[in-house]
C-alpha positions in Angstrom: 4.6 21.1 6.3 5.9 20.9 9.7 6.3 18.2 12.3 3.3 15.8 12.6 0.8 17.0 15.2 0.5 15.2 18.5 -3.0 13.6 18.8 -3.2 14.8 22.4 -2.7 18.5 21.5 -5.2 18.7 18.7 -7.9 16.5 20.2 -7.6 13.7 17.6 -9.0 10.3 18.6 -6.0 8.6 17.1 -2.9 9.3 15.1 -4.8 8.2 11.9 -7.4 10.9 12.5 -4.5 13.5 12.3 -3.0 12.1 9.1 -3.4 14.0 5.9 -5.7 11.9 3.6 -3.5 12.7 0.5 -0.7 10.6 1.9 -3.1 7.7 2.6 -4.0 7.7 -1.1 -0.4 7.3 -2.0 -0.1 4.3 0.4 -3.3 2.8 -1.1 -1.9 3.3 -4.7 1.4 1.7 -3.7 -0.3 -1.3 -2.1 -2.6 -1.7 -5.2 0.5 -1.6 -7.5 2.3 -4.1 -5.3 -0.7 -6.4 -5.4 -0.9 -6.2 -9.2 2.8 -7.0 -9.5 2.4 -10.0 -7.2 -0.5 -11.4 -9.3 1.5 -10.9 -12.5 4.5 -12.7 -10.9 2.4 -15.6 -9.9 0.8 -15.9 -13.3 4.2 -15.7 -15.1 5.7 -18.3 -12.7 2.7 -20.7 -13.4 3.1 -20.1 -17.1 6.8 -21.0 -17.0 6.2 -24.1 -14.9 3.5 -25.3 -17.4 5.8 -24.7 -20.4 8.7 -26.5 -18.7 6.5 -29.3 -17.5 5.2 -30.2 -21.0 
């Protein structure tokens, strides 16, 4: 756990190649959770509109 490595000093092709994969899993889980919340928000809004409209 130190400062992030510089891609030029450790011969990485890009900054993503030097990134720890564990942190990418956390980002992917966060994005998946955000997507699920967004879908539920849209469904709840549509349900409220349909109930109000009738």
